C-alpha positions as a Python dict, from the first residue, in 0.01 Angstrom:
ca = {
    (1, 'M'): (0, 0, 0),
    (2, 'K'): (-189, -225, -278),
    (3, 'Q'): (-73, -322, -652),
    (4, 'V'): (-382, -278, -936),
    (5, 'R'): (-410, -262, -1252),
    (6, 'A'): (-617, 56, -1399),
    (7, 'A'): (-653, 157, -1743),
    (8, 'V'): (-511, 546, -1736),
    (9, 'I'): (-556, 793, -2021),
    (10, 'E'): (-283, 1034, -2061),
    (11, 'R'): (-373, 1322, -2326),
    (12, 'A'): (-670, 1420, -2484),
    (13, 'N'): (-889, 1183, -2710),
    (14, 'D'): (-567, 879, -2609),
    (15, 'P'): (-669, 481, -2608),
    (16, 'F'): (-666, 340, -2243),
    (17, 'V'): (-425, 190, -2149),
    (18, 'I'): (-342, -53, -1874),
    (19, 'H'): (-48, 8, -1598),
    (20, 'D'): (99, -126, -1234),
    (21, 'I'): (-75, 167, -996),
    (22, 'T'): (47, 149, -589),
    (23, 'L'): (-317, 256, -435),
    (24, 'E'): (-298, 378, -82),
    (25, 'A'): (-432, 230, 262),
    (26, 'P'): (-757, 354, 262),
    (27, 'R'): (-786, 701, 564),
    (28, 'P'): (-997, 675, 786),
    (29, 'D'): (-1265, 735, 582),
    (30, 'E'): (-1209, 517, 283),
    (31, 'V'): (-1297, 222, 155),
    (32, 'I'): (-1083, 2, -69),
    (33, 'V'): (-1278, -251, -329),
    (34, 'R'): (-1205, -523, -492),
    (35, 'M'): (-1375, -426, -861),
    (36, 'V'): (-1617, -724, -1055),
    (37, 'A'): (-1766, -485, -1321),
    (38, 'T'): (-1814, -105, -1374),
    (39, 'G'): (-1952, 37, -1693),
    (40, 'I'): (-1899, 356, -1957),
    (41, 'C'): (-2032, 666, -1917),
    (42, 'A'): (-2081, 942, -2162),
    (43, 'T'): (-1922, 1108, -1869),
    (44, 'D'): (-1602, 957, -1912),
    (45, 'A'): (-1604, 963, -2298),
    (46, 'H'): (-1671, 1368, -2289),
    (47, 'V'): (-1345, 1352, -2044),
    (48, 'R'): (-1141, 1121, -2251),
    (49, 'Q'): (-1243, 1455, -2531),
    (50, 'Q'): (-1212, 1688, -2272),
    (51, 'L'): (-1528, 1809, -2384),
    (52, 'I'): (-1508, 1795, -1954),
    (53, 'M'): (-1187, 1963, -1902),
    (54, 'A'): (-1102, 1723, -1603),
    (55, 'P'): (-676, 1708, -1623),
    (56, 'L'): (-554, 1473, -1671),
    (57, 'P'): (-355, 1169, -1747),
    (58, 'A'): (-649, 996, -1486),
    (59, 'I'): (-783, 704, -1408),
    (60, 'L'): (-1120, 715, -1473),
    (61, 'G'): (-1474, 537, -1427),
    (62, 'H'): (-1762, 559, -1240),
    (63, 'E'): (-2049, 301, -1243),
    (64, 'G'): (-1833, 110, -1093),
    (65, 'A'): (-1978, -199, -843),
    (66, 'G'): (-1772, -446, -605),
    (67, 'V'): (-1626, -604, -274),
    (68, 'V'): (-1550, -464, 11),
    (69, 'E'): (-1207, -578, 62),
    (70, 'R'): (-1091, -357, 370),
    (71, 'V'): (-1229, -81, 579),
    (72, 'G'): (-1155, 300, 743),
    (73, 'S'): (-1133, 276, 1085),
    (74, 'T'): (-1446, 508, 1122),
    (75, 'V'): (-1609, 385, 865),
    (76, 'S'): (-1914, 123, 998),
    (77, 'H'): (-2142, 115, 726),
    (78, 'V'): (-2017, -143, 522),
    (79, 'K'): (-1836, -432, 597),
    (80, 'P'): (-1503, -660, 416),
    (81, 'G'): (-1701, -914, 186),
    (82, 'D'): (-2008, -654, 154),
    (83, 'H'): (-2099, -621, -187),
    (84, 'V'): (-2119, -248, -291),
    (85, 'V'): (-2211, 46, -609),
    (86, 'L'): (-2023, 310, -586),
    (87, 'S'): (-2199, 630, -743),
    (88, 'Y'): (-2113, 1017, -687),
    (89, 'H'): (-1875, 1191, -467),
    (90, 'A'): (-1982, 1523, -249),
    (91, 'C'): (-1850, 1712, 14),
    (92, 'G'): (-2113, 1565, 315),
    (93, 'Q'): (-2082, 1943, 436),
    (94, 'C'): (-2276, 2189, 228),
    (95, 'K'): (-2556, 2396, 218),
    (96, 'P'): (-2705, 2088, -100),
    (97, 'C'): (-2510, 1806, 105),
    (98, 'L'): (-2730, 1823, 435),
    (99, 'S'): (-3115, 1918, 257),
    (100, 'S'): (-3047, 1569, 132),
    (101, 'H'): (-2921, 1699, -242),
    (102, 'A'): (-2597, 1610, -248),
    (103, 'A'): (-2583, 1572, -573),
    (104, 'Y'): (-2612, 1993, -616),
    (105, 'C'): (-2328, 2004, -383),
    (106, 'E'): (-2170, 2321, -352),
    (107, 'K'): (-1774, 2148, -423),
    (108, 'V'): (-1946, 1867, -685),
    (109, 'W'): (-1606, 2030, -940),
    (110, 'E'): (-1335, 1925, -604),
    (111, 'A'): (-1591, 1641, -570),
    (112, 'N'): (-1586, 1463, -878),
    (113, 'F'): (-1362, 1579, -1109),
    (114, 'A'): (-1077, 1756, -942),
    (115, 'G'): (-832, 1413, -1026),
    (116, 'A'): (-782, 1418, -585),
    (117, 'R'): (-930, 1400, -247),
    (118, 'L'): (-1121, 1795, -192),
    (119, 'D'): (-863, 1795, 65),
    (120, 'G'): (-543, 1827, -314),
    (121, 'S'): (-453, 1440, -227),
    (122, 'T'): (-405, 1189, -478),
    (123, 'G'): (-442, 825, -306),
    (124, 'V'): (-247, 621, -612),
    (125, 'R'): (120, 656, -723),
    (126, 'R'): (252, 480, -1025),
    (127, 'E'): (671, 467, -1138),
    (128, 'G'): (776, 740, -1443),
    (129, 'P'): (554, 1034, -1539),
    (130, 'D'): (399, 1232, -1195),
    (131, 'G'): (88, 1407, -1179),
    (132, 'L'): (-179, 1087, -1273),
    (133, 'H'): (-542, 1146, -1143),
    (134, 'A'): (-741, 989, -958),
    (135, 'H'): (-1073, 985, -757),
    (136, 'F'): (-1309, 1037, -1034),
    (137, 'F'): (-1598, 1039, -885),
    (138, 'G'): (-1482, 953, -592),
    (139, 'Q'): (-1373, 623, -698),
    (140, 'S'): (-1219, 558, -1010),
    (141, 'S'): (-1386, 225, -1122),
    (142, 'F'): (-1140, 158, -1362),
    (143, 'A'): (-879, 10, -1232),
    (144, 'T'): (-842, -378, -1040),
    (145, 'Y'): (-929, -189, -711),
    (146, 'A'): (-1100, 127, -621),
    (147, 'L'): (-1040, 377, -332),
    (148, 'A'): (-1381, 541, -237),
    (149, 'H'): (-1484, 751, 31),
    (150, 'Q'): (-1778, 610, 254),
    (151, 'R'): (-2041, 856, 175),
    (152, 'N'): (-2038, 705, -227),
    (153, 'T'): (-2000, 323, -117),
    (154, 'I'): (-2412, 180, -102),
    (155, 'K'): (-2435, -189, 61),
    (156, 'V'): (-2602, -356, -184),
    (157, 'P'): (-2767, -769, -182),
    (158, 'S'): (-2538, -998, -255),
    (159, 'D'): (-2816, -1230, -470),
    (160, 'I'): (-2845, -998, -703),
    (161, 'P'): (-2549, -1002, -976),
    (162, 'L'): (-2240, -771, -913),
    (163, 'E'): (-2177, -802, -1269),
    (164, 'I'): (-2479, -550, -1403),
    (165, 'L'): (-2501, -282, -1027),
    (166, 'G'): (-2267, -96, -1124),
    (167, 'P'): (-2487, 134, -1384),
    (168, 'L'): (-2689, 254, -1111),
    (169, 'G'): (-2453, 392, -935),
    (170, 'C'): (-2492, 705, -1243),
    (171, 'G'): (-2650, 704, -1515),
    (172, 'M'): (-3003, 409, -1502),
    (173, 'Q'): (-3059, 642, -1133),
    (174, 'T'): (-3012, 999, -1329),
    (175, 'G'): (-3292, 916, -1534),
    (176, 'A'): (-3498, 709, -1305),
    (177, 'G'): (-3413, 935, -1065),
    (178, 'A'): (-3480, 1247, -1305),
    (179, 'I'): (-3886, 1196, -1327),
    (180, 'L'): (-3902, 987, -1005),
    (181, 'K'): (-3683, 1234, -821),
    (182, 'A'): (-3626, 1622, -960),
    (183, 'L'): (-3920, 1609, -1191),
    (184, 'K'): (-4116, 1421, -942),
    (185, 'V'): (-4377, 1343, -1292),
    (186, 'P'): (-4745, 1262, -1141),
    (187, 'V'): (-4933, 956, -1221),
    (188, 'G'): (-5116, 1028, -1554),
    (189, 'A'): (-4880, 1302, -1633),
    (190, 'T'): (-4727, 1390, -2084),
    (191, 'V'): (-4356, 1344, -2090),
    (192, 'A'): (-4128, 1332, -2404),
    (193, 'V'): (-3803, 1219, -2335),
    (194, 'F'): (-3503, 1328, -2593),
    (195, 'G'): (-3300, 1019, -2655),
    (196, 'V'): (-3327, 685, -2569),
    (197, 'G'): (-2925, 622, -2434),
    (198, 'A'): (-2860, 402, -2123),
    (199, 'V'): (-3050, 707, -1913),
    (200, 'G'): (-3338, 798, -2169),
    (201, 'L'): (-3418, 447, -2149),
    (202, 'A'): (-3401, 465, -1760),
    (203, 'T'): (-3591, 758, -1779),
    (204, 'I'): (-3872, 596, -1993),
    (205, 'M'): (-3901, 229, -1785),
    (206, 'A'): (-3915, 540, -1473),
    (207, 'A'): (-4233, 690, -1642),
    (208, 'R'): (-4337, 438, -1658),
    (209, 'I'): (-4331, 323, -1267),
    (210, 'A'): (-4460, 629, -1241),
    (211, 'D'): (-4755, 551, -1443),
    (212, 'A'): (-4760, 795, -1723),
    (213, 'M'): (-5078, 800, -1986),
    (214, 'T'): (-4904, 948, -2211),
    (215, 'V'): (-4492, 875, -2323),
    (216, 'I'): (-4271, 938, -2692),
    (217, 'A'): (-3918, 900, -2680),
    (218, 'I'): (-3780, 1120, -2998),
    (219, 'D'): (-3336, 954, -3157),
    (220, 'V'): (-3224, 841, -3438),
    (221, 'N'): (-3218, 515, -3369),
    (222, 'A'): (-3495, 275, -3480),
    (223, 'G'): (-3405, -8, -3288),
    (224, 'R'): (-3301, 149, -2964),
    (225, 'L'): (-3706, 347, -2987),
    (226, 'E'): (-3811, -23, -3053),
    (227, 'L'): (-3651, -83, -2824),
    (228, 'A'): (-3781, 211, -2573),
    (229, 'R'): (-4165, 74, -2635),
    (230, 'E'): (-4117, -191, -2560),
    (231, 'L'): (-4005, -79, -2225),
    (232, 'G'): (-4272, 132, -2174),
    (233, 'A'): (-4241, 406, -2416),
    (234, 'T'): (-4662, 458, -2549),
    (235, 'H'): (-4489, 686, -2840),
    (236, 'V'): (-4196, 623, -3065),
    (237, 'I'): (-4035, 1009, -3330),
    (238, 'N'): (-3794, 929, -3509),
    (239, 'A'): (-3605, 1251, -3558),
    (240, 'A'): (-3380, 1162, -3831),
    (241, 'S'): (-3745, 1102, -4077),
    (242, 'D'): (-3901, 1358, -3900),
    (243, 'K'): (-3766, 1713, -3923),
    (244, 'N'): (-3981, 1894, -3726),
    (245, 'I'): (-3993, 1731, -3380),
    (246, 'A'): (-4201, 1965, -3179),
    (247, 'A'): (-4456, 1946, -3418),
    (248, 'A'): (-4504, 1567, -3426),
    (249, 'I'): (-4558, 1571, -3044),
    (250, 'R'): (-4809, 1803, -3075),
    (251, 'Q'): (-4944, 1561, -3320),
    (252, 'I'): (-4988, 1357, -3032),
    (253, 'E'): (-5012, 1579, -2790),
    (254, 'P'): (-5245, 1892, -2907),
    (255, 'R'): (-5196, 2119, -2575),
    (256, 'G'): (-4819, 2015, -2508),
    (257, 'I'): (-4632, 1753, -2331),
    (258, 'E'): (-4594, 1896, -1906),
    (259, 'F'): (-4250, 1690, -1908),
    (260, 'V'): (-4002, 1678, -2115),
    (261, 'L'): (-3550, 1515, -2099),
    (262, 'E'): (-3341, 1586, -2257),
    (263, 'T'): (-3102, 1318, -2200),
    (264, 'S'): (-2808, 1339, -2488),
    (265, 'G'): (-2698, 1691, -2510),
    (266, 'R'): (-2850, 1749, -2850),
    (267, 'A'): (-2801, 2171, -2826),
    (268, 'S'): (-3087, 2193, -3073),
    (269, 'N'): (-3364, 2012, -2901),
    (270, 'L'): (-3330, 2208, -2643),
    (271, 'D'): (-3588, 2417, -2889),
    (272, 'A'): (-3791, 2192, -2962),
    (273, 'G'): (-3796, 2034, -2630),
    (274, 'I'): (-3940, 2406, -2535),
    (275, 'A'): (-4165, 2455, -2874),
    (276, 'A'): (-4356, 2148, -2727),
    (277, 'L'): (-4392, 2252, -2390),
    (278, 'A'): (-4767, 2286, -2268),
    (279, 'P'): (-4861, 2559, -2016),
    (280, 'M'): (-4685, 2536, -1683),
    (281, 'G'): (-4486, 2290, -1834),
    (282, 'H'): (-4160, 2112, -1727),
    (283, 'F'): (-3805, 2075, -1955),
    (284, 'G'): (-3482, 1927, -1711),
    (285, 'F'): (-3175, 1860, -1904),
    (286, 'V'): (-2900, 1617, -1793),
    (287, 'A'): (-2642, 1577, -2087),
    (288, 'F'): (-2525, 1966, -2185),
    (289, 'N'): (-2099, 1954, -2164),
    (290, 'D'): (-1913, 2236, -2131),
    (291, 'R'): (-1916, 2254, -2524),
    (292, 'S'): (-2290, 2317, -2613),
    (293, 'E'): (-2375, 2587, -2769),
    (294, 'A'): (-2712, 2633, -2575),
    (295, 'V'): (-2948, 2950, -2580),
    (296, 'V'): (-3296, 2987, -2501),
    (297, 'D'): (-3493, 3308, -2577),
    (298, 'A'): (-3634, 3331, -2202),
    (299, 'A'): (-3962, 3524, -2335),
    (300, 'R'): (-4049, 3225, -2456),
    (301, 'L'): (-4087, 3013, -2124),
    (302, 'S'): (-4313, 3283, -2094),
    (303, 'V'): (-4669, 3064, -1978),
    (304, 'G'): (-4531, 2901, -1648),
    (305, 'Q'): (-4253, 2679, -1777),
    (306, 'T'): (-3933, 2608, -1649),
    (307, 'L'): (-3597, 2497, -1692),
    (308, 'Q'): (-3410, 2250, -1489),
    (309, 'G'): (-3069, 2202, -1508),
    (310, 'I'): (-3082, 1839, -1321),
    (311, 'I'): (-2734, 1616, -1157),
    (312, 'Q'): (-2772, 1256, -1069),
    (313, 'G'): (-3149, 1326, -1088),
    (314, 'D'): (-3166, 1478, -803),
    (315, 'A'): (-3102, 1136, -564),
    (316, 'V'): (-2969, 1044, -278),
    (317, 'S'): (-2777, 697, -339),
    (318, 'A'): (-2802, 547, -73),
    (319, 'L'): (-3156, 566, -66),
    (320, 'M'): (-3210, 567, -434),
    (321, 'I'): (-3007, 236, -552),
    (322, 'P'): (-3160, -1, -365),
    (323, 'E'): (-3504, 142, -468),
    (324, 'L'): (-3434, 70, -795),
    (325, 'I'): (-3298, -296, -700),
    (326, 'G'): (-3616, -344, -494),
    (327, 'L'): (-3782, -250, -887),
    (328, 'Y'): (-3601, -480, -1136),
    (329, 'R'): (-3618, -729, -870),
    (330, 'R'): (-4012, -706, -942),
    (331, 'G'): (-3997, -684, -1303),
    (332, 'R'): (-4095, -288, -1352),
    (333, 'F'): (-3699, -180, -1390),
    (334, 'P'): (-3505, -423, -1695),
    (335, 'F'): (-3210, -193, -1689),
    (336, 'D'): (-3021, -552, -1776),
    (337, 'R'): (-3195, -540, -2084),
    (338, 'L'): (-2924, -260, -2236),
    (339, 'I'): (-2634, -404, -2051),
    (340, 'T'): (-2363, -529, -2329),
    (341, 'F'): (-2050, -750, -2149),
    (342, 'Y'): (-1672, -686, -2197),
    (343, 'D'): (-1334, -760, -2044),
    (344, 'F'): (-1169, -482, -1907),
    (345, 'A'): (-864, -561, -2103),
    (346, 'D'): (-1130, -378, -2401),
    (347, 'I'): (-1203, -147, -2260),
    (348, 'N'): (-1085, 84, -2605),
    (349, 'R'): (-1332, -121, -2783),
    (350, 'A'): (-1612, -85, -2529),
    (351, 'F'): (-1562, 286, -2595),
    (352, 'E'): (-1540, 255, -3020),
    (353, 'D'): (-1874, 104, -2966),
    (354, 'V'): (-2047, 286, -2760),
    (355, 'A'): (-1900, 539, -2951),
    (356, 'A'): (-2018, 414, -3300),
    (357, 'G'): (-2423, 336, -3143),
    (358, 'R'): (-2417, -78, -3146),
    (359, 'V'): (-2452, -101, -2786),
    (360, 'I'): (-2605, 125, -2520),
    (361, 'K'): (-2446, 54, -2231),
    (362, 'A'): (-2143, -78, -2208),
    (363, 'V'): (-1994, -320, -1899),
    (364, 'L'): (-1626, -352, -1797),
    (365, 'R'): (-1576, -751, -1608),
    (366, 'F'): (-1288, -739, -1369),
    (367, 'E'): (-1111, -1117, -1379),
    (368, 'P'): (-1192, -1297, -1054),
    (369, 'P'): (-868, -1305, -779),
    (370, 'A'): (-641, -1574, -802),
    (371, 'V'): (-796, -1809, -477),
}
């Protein structure tokens, strides 16, 4: 048993409250990680608002980075002292998992959102009210220590600051993977990205890595659009002033766009994106939540176009995260430019700043243990 401090959300839209929690010893296939930092992702906010109906009360957090403290008896790929990034969880046994598409695991809900291990047990305890849920994305990293599974614990180099690496486990992986893995954007392609938050900007950077010819960023935030230009967008459209987005896109690319990615979760962008698609174009989306009312007329996709839902960029984290770190080393994926740091105790202020659009990617930092 280990005593940790964790941020708990009791009910929908409540503030996070820091509690003392007891963490079980790791099972044979589990890892205890001392958290150094963890990102805040839109999925955390959606669960807090119950737009995604994961059970509460819960310890959320799913972009963790830290140092391995203890491993289970069958864990061999990491050892105490290793630097790791935590990513999404999967069963490892179903057909998608066995065919290198674990993001589409047949037990994706149970593994990431059910608030328990896959066998229904929970490895955390607290005094007082019962029913605390954890194991969010197989980690629940809004805590000083996380109990993760060996499958979602990714060893990373020790010479890159751990405090910046957490977002690679979800947001950066999702955006970059959507371009490089799920959609497989080829050299010279045309790309449009709706929403240039953290995922969208990762998409912009990946489109530049893929050597796309045209990369159009669409958003309502002028500052973020300017950053999108710096990170690789060839054109920007401010949706606050240009209401006919599809027409604006076709002014840039008259035949339409070959690859459209929607990252904002706004159902209205589905209509504009499909209207801007070229024949045989691909529309990918990563962000519609349980209460989105996105509807599409299938007849509008009759010229060989496809509509594709994308989870985690269809990435195999153990391969994708080291790949992104390698690109970062070479200056080709400067995702650290998106980060604003907060102390763990300031988690509620960090969520407020993210919701207000004051920051792009908030990352919580934990105090190092006393020597």
